[in-house]
C-alpha positions in Angstrom: 3.2 7.8 -15.0 4.3 4.0 -15.0 4.2 2.4 -17.9 2.4 -0.9 -16.8 -0.5 1.2 -15.1 -2.9 2.0 -16.4 -4.4 4.3 -13.5 -1.8 3.2 -10.2 -3.6 0.9 -8.7 -4.1 0.4 -5.5 -7.5 -1.7 -5.3 -6.6 -4.5 -5.2 -3.5 -4.8 -4.8 -1.6 -5.0 -4.4 -3.8 -3.2 -4.9 -4.4 -4.7 -4.5 -7.6 -4.2 -3.6 -10.8 -5.0 -5.1 -12.8 -3.4 -2.7 -12.4 -4.5 0.2 -13.9 -5.6 -1.6 -11.1 -5.6 -3.0 -9.7 -3.3 -0.3 -8.4 -3.3 2.3 -6.8 -5.4 2.9 -3.2 -6.6 2.0 -3.7 -7.8 -1.7 0.0 -7.6 -2.1 2.3 -9.7 -0.7 1.9 -12.7 1.1 0.1 -12.6 4.6 -2.2 -13.8 3.1 -0.6 -14.4 0.0 -0.4 -12.7 -2.5 -1.6 -9.4 -3.0 -1.9 -10.5 -0.2 -1.1 -9.7 2.0 1.3 -8.0 0.9 -0.1 -4.9 0.6 -0.5 -4.1 4.7 2.8 -2.5 5.1 1.9 -0.9 7.8 2.6 -3.6 9.9 5.8 -3.8 12.1 8.7 -3.5 9.9 11.6 -4.5 11.8 12.8 -6.3 15.0 16.0 -5.6 17.1 15.9 -9.1 17.9 13.7 -10.7 15.1 13.3 -13.7 16.8 11.7 -17.0 14.0 14.4 -15.6 11.6 16.1 -18.4 9.5 19.8 -20.1 10.7 22.6 -19.5 9.4 23.0 -22.1 6.6 19.3 -22.6 5.8 17.7 -21.1 2.5 15.7 -18.9 2.3 15.5 -18.0 -1.5 15.1 -20.6 -4.3 16.1 -18.9 -8.1 15.0 -21.0 -11.4 16.2 -19.2 -14.6 17.4 -20.3 -18.2 21.0 -22.0 -17.0 19.5 -24.2 -13.7 18.4 -23.0 -10.4 19.7 -21.8 -7.0 19.5 -22.2 -3.5 20.4 -18.9 -1.5 21.3 -18.8 2.1 20.4 -14.5 3.8 24.3 -14.9 4.5 25.1 -15.5 0.5 22.7 -12.6 0.1 24.1 -10.4 1.8 27.3 -11.4 0.7 26.2 -10.2 -3.4 26.8 -6.6 -4.7 23.9 -5.1 -2.3 21.1 -2.3 -3.5 20.0 0.4 -1.1 18.1 3.8 -0.9 14.7 5.0 0.4 10.5 3.7 -0.2 7.7 3.6 1.6 4.0 1.9 1.0 1.1 3.7 0.1 -1.2 1.0 1.0 -5.2 0.2 -1.4 -6.3 2.5 1.3 -4.1 5.2 1.1 -2.0 5.3 3.8 1.3 5.5 4.6 4.7 4.0 6.1 7.3 6.9 5.2 10.0 6.2 2.9 12.5 3.9 5.0 16.2 3.0 4.3 15.9 -0.6 2.6 18.9 -2.5 1.6 18.8 -5.5 -0.4 19.9 -7.4 -3.7 18.4 -6.5 -7.3 15.8 -8.6 -8.7 17.3 -9.3 -12.2 21.6 -9.7 -10.1 19.6 -12.7 -8.2 19.7 -14.6 -11.8 23.7 -13.8 -12.3 24.6 -17.6 -11.3 21.7 -19.0 -13.4 22.1 -17.5 -16.8 21.5 -14.3 -15.8 17.5 -12.6 -17.2 17.1 -12.3 -20.5 15.3 -9.7 -21.8 12.3 -11.7 -23.4 11.6 -13.0 -19.9 9.4 -12.7 -17.6 9.8 -13.3 -13.8 7.8 -15.0 -11.6 8.1 -13.8 -7.8 6.5 -16.3 -5.6 5.8 -16.1 -1.4 5.7 -18.9 0.8 1.7 -19.2 0.9 1.8 -19.3 -2.4 1.0 -15.9 -3.5 2.5 -15.4 -7.3 3.5 -12.2 -9.1 5.0 -11.9 -12.5 6.9 -8.8 -13.4 8.3 -8.2 -17.2 11.7 -7.7 -17.5 10.9 -3.9 -19.0 9.3 -3.8 -16.4 12.3 -4.6 -13.6 15.2 -2.9 -16.0 13.1 0.0 -16.5 12.6 1.3 -13.1 9.5 3.0 -13.8 6.8 3.3 -11.4 4.4 5.5 -10.2 4.9 6.9 -7.1 3.0 9.0 -4.8 4.0 12.6 -2.3 5.1 11.0 1.4 3.0 13.4 3.0 0.3 13.7 0.5 -0.6 10.8 -0.7 -1.1 12.4 -4.5 0.7 11.5 -7.7 4.7 12.9 -8.0 7.0 12.3 -10.4 10.2 11.6 -8.6 14.1 11.9 -10.0 14.9 8.2 -11.3 15.5 5.2 -12.5 14.1 3.3 -9.4 14.9 -0.5 -8.7 12.8 -3.7 -6.9 15.3 -5.9 -5.1 15.0 -8.4 -2.7 15.5 -6.6 0.7 16.7 -7.9 3.8 16.8 -5.2 5.8 15.3 -1.7 6.5 16.3 1.2 8.4 19.3 -1.1 9.9 17.8 -3.7 10.6 16.9 -7.1 10.2 13.2 -6.9 8.5 10.6 -8.3 11.0 10.2 -12.6 9.7 6.3 -12.4 11.4 5.2 -9.0 9.2 7.4 -9.0 6.6 9.4 -12.2 6.1 13.2 -12.3 5.4 12.3 -11.6 2.5 10.4 -9.0 0.7 9.7 -7.0 -2.2 10.6 -3.0 -1.9 11.2 0.1 -4.5 13.8 2.3 -3.9 15.3 5.3 -5.4 17.9 7.7 -3.9 16.1 10.5 -1.4 14.1 10.5 0.5 10.9 11.1 -1.0 8.5 8.7 -2.9 6.2 6.3 -1.9 5.0 3.4 -4.6 1.9 1.2 -4.4 1.5 -1.2 -1.9 1.1 -4.4 -3.9 4.7 -4.0 -5.3 5.8 -4.9 -2.3 5.6 -8.5 -1.8 6.2 -10.1 1.6 7.9 -13.2 2.4 9.0 -13.9 -0.7 11.3 -17.3 -1.3 11.3 -18.2 -5.2 11.9 -16.3 -8.2 11.6 -18.4 -11.7 12.5 -16.6 -15.3 9.3 -17.8 -17.2 8.3 -16.8 -20.6 6.6 -12.7 -20.9 2.3 -13.3 -20.7 0.8 -10.8 -23.1 -0.3 -7.4 -21.2 -4.0 -7.0 -21.4 -6.5 -4.7 -19.7 -10.1 -4.8 -18.3 -12.9 -1.4 -18.6 -15.5 -1.6 -15.2 -17.8 0.7 -16.5 -20.8 1.5 -14.1 -20.7 5.4 -12.0 -16.8 5.0 -12.8 -15.2 3.9 -14.8 -12.0 2.6 -14.4 -8.9 0.0 -16.5 -7.1 -2.5 -14.5 -4.2 -3.9 -16.0 -2.9 -7.6 -15.9 -0.6 -7.3 -12.7 -4.0 -6.1 -10.9 -6.1 -8.3 -11.9 -3.7 -11.2 -10.9 -2.6 -9.5 -7.4 -6.4 -9.3 -6.8 -7.4 -12.7 -8.1 -4.1 -14.0 -5.5 -5.3 -16.7 -2.6 -5.6 -15.2 0.4 -7.3 -11.6 -1.6 -9.5 -11.6 -3.5 -9.2 -14.6 -5.2 -11.8 -17.4 -6.4 -11.4 -21.1 -7.5 -14.0 -23.7 -9.1 -14.2 -26.1 -10.4 -16.1 -27.5 -14.0 -18.4 -30.6 -14.3 -15.2 -32.1 -16.3 -12.8 -31.2 -13.2 -11.3 -28.0 -14.7 -9.7 -25.5 -12.2 -10.5 -21.9 -13.2 -8.8 -19.6 -11.2 -10.6 -15.7 -11.0 -11.7 -12.7 -9.2 -15.9 -13.2 -8.5 -18.5 -10.8 -11.0 -19.7 -8.6 -8.0 -16.2 -8.1 -6.2 -15.3 -6.2 -10.1 -18.9 -5.0 -9.8 -18.7 -3.3 -6.7 -15.0 -1.6 -7.5 -17.2 0.4 -10.2 -21.2 0.6 -8.8 -21.1 3.8 -6.9 -18.4 6.6 -5.5 -17.7 4.1 -2.9 -14.2 1.6 -4.5 -13.0 0.2 -1.1 -14.5 1.3 2.0 -16.3 -0.9 4.2 -19.3 -2.4 1.7 -18.0 -1.1 -1.4 -20.1 -3.9 -3.3 -23.9 -1.9 -3.4 -26.3 -4.3 -1.6 -29.2 -1.8 -2.0 -28.4 -1.3 -5.9 -28.3 -4.6 -6.6 -31.4 -6.4 -4.6 -32.9 -3.2 -6.4 -32.2 -5.3 -10.1 -29.6 -4.2 -12.8 -28.2 -5.7 -15.5 -24.1 -6.1 -16.0 -23.1 -6.2 -19.8 -20.1 -8.4 -20.2 -18.5 -7.7 -23.8 -15.5 -10.0 -25.3 -12.8 -9.1 -28.2 -15.2 -9.8 -30.9 -17.9 -7.4 -30.0 -19.9 -10.4 -28.1 -22.3 -9.5 -25.1 -24.0 -11.5 -22.8 -25.5 -10.2 -19.7 -25.8 -11.4 -16.3 -28.7 -10.3 -13.7 -27.7 -9.0 -9.9 -29.8 -11.1 -8.4 -27.9 -14.3 -10.5 -24.2 -12.4 -8.9 -25.8 -11.0 -6.0 -22.6 -12.0 -3.6 -22.1 -15.3 -5.6 -18.4 -16.5 -5.0 -18.9 -19.4 -7.5 -19.4 -16.9 -10.0 -16.1 -15.8 -11.5 -14.2 -13.8 -13.9 -11.5 -16.2 -14.4 -8.0 -15.5 -15.5 -6.0 -18.9 -15.0 -6.8 -22.8 -16.2 -5.2 -25.6 -13.9 -3.0 -23.5 -13.1 -1.6 -21.6 -16.7 -3.1 -18.8 -18.7 -6.0 -19.2 -20.6 -6.2 -21.0 -23.8 -6.3 -18.4 -26.6 -9.5 -18.5 -26.9 -10.7 -17.3 -23.6 -7.4 -15.3 -22.9 -7.7 -13.7 -21.2 -10.5 -13.2 -19.2 -13.8 -15.8 -19.3 -16.9 -16.0 -17.3 -17.0 -18.8 -15.4 -19.4 -20.4 -12.7 -22.4 -20.8 -11.3 -25.9 -19.4 -11.8 -25.2 -19.2 -15.5 -26.4 -21.1 -18.8 -23.4 -22.2 -20.8 -23.8 -19.6 -23.4 -23.6 -16.8 -21.3 -19.7 -18.1 -20.5 -18.3 -15.4 -22.6 -14.5 -15.8 -23.4 -11.7 -12.9 -24.0 -13.7 -10.2 -22.1 -12.6 -6.7 -22.2 -15.2 -4.7 -20.6 -17.4 -5.4 -18.1 -20.4 -2.4 -18.4 -23.6 -2.4 -15.1 -26.7 -0.8 -16.7 -27.1 0.9 -13.6 -30.6 2.7 -13.5 -31.1 6.4 -13.5 -30.8 8.1 -9.5 
């Protein structure tokens, strides 16, 4: 099982899911931005005549590393040592795009001309619409990703390691610039036998940047179901165009995260992400949500307060950066709560559901 995923996340992300509520739709890459839309891998993948693609010599990718930055044209990328292999996609709703032969360049290799990628750094992957996903060096280098059977979609171990590359061809054809972009992430292996979570397959990639590694953390959701969500999954679901939401406080600071009601909808009944995953009947009947911080501090919020309240969010960013230490990794902020309910260092959200 993949080292950094508590479960195979396909929810918002890319998994982009947080239900179709984080769900279904395409959080993962960038149609929408990041999780955004990348995860919808069932759209056309290639085109024999990819109209709208870049002109020769146009910059298609910027790479920023410890020793500077470099702009690459598509021809320059194609002139680098290629990484080839097979990879397919499993979306958050379980739809499978069978493995294709993908050709591109290893993400790590793209940093060779800008100082390399130190082992204590991470890579920020940015799509053209602003969606951003961060992966550690270890994630990129280890090749350990959760994999699934290409027919049944069940978890399946395959011969590894796998490689994350920035692909420019699928099955011998350029990527369709309208559906997948000129470049997209791809997870490939030597055999045509596996698919991986769609949230890793970010579309329309335009920039790679070396950044300090973010602290890894997880959020436990407890209700009718129990789910543990890791940082990359939450980050993907909180992307623009997926389920992310900004809220501006009285001081003008901008908090970014996911509405509380969407997180509750992931575990409030057996339906995690099909159709209206948020159980409105339960919410209308009334229940409390208990939110617990790292030090054991607890606050409760009524389902009436969070009911479709897009401005009551579990935030993971403040003005575009990771939260300050006193709030990290997550903080409840927004409309409908008192100041003393704005708990930080959140580790668990528990739905106190009535017996049914």
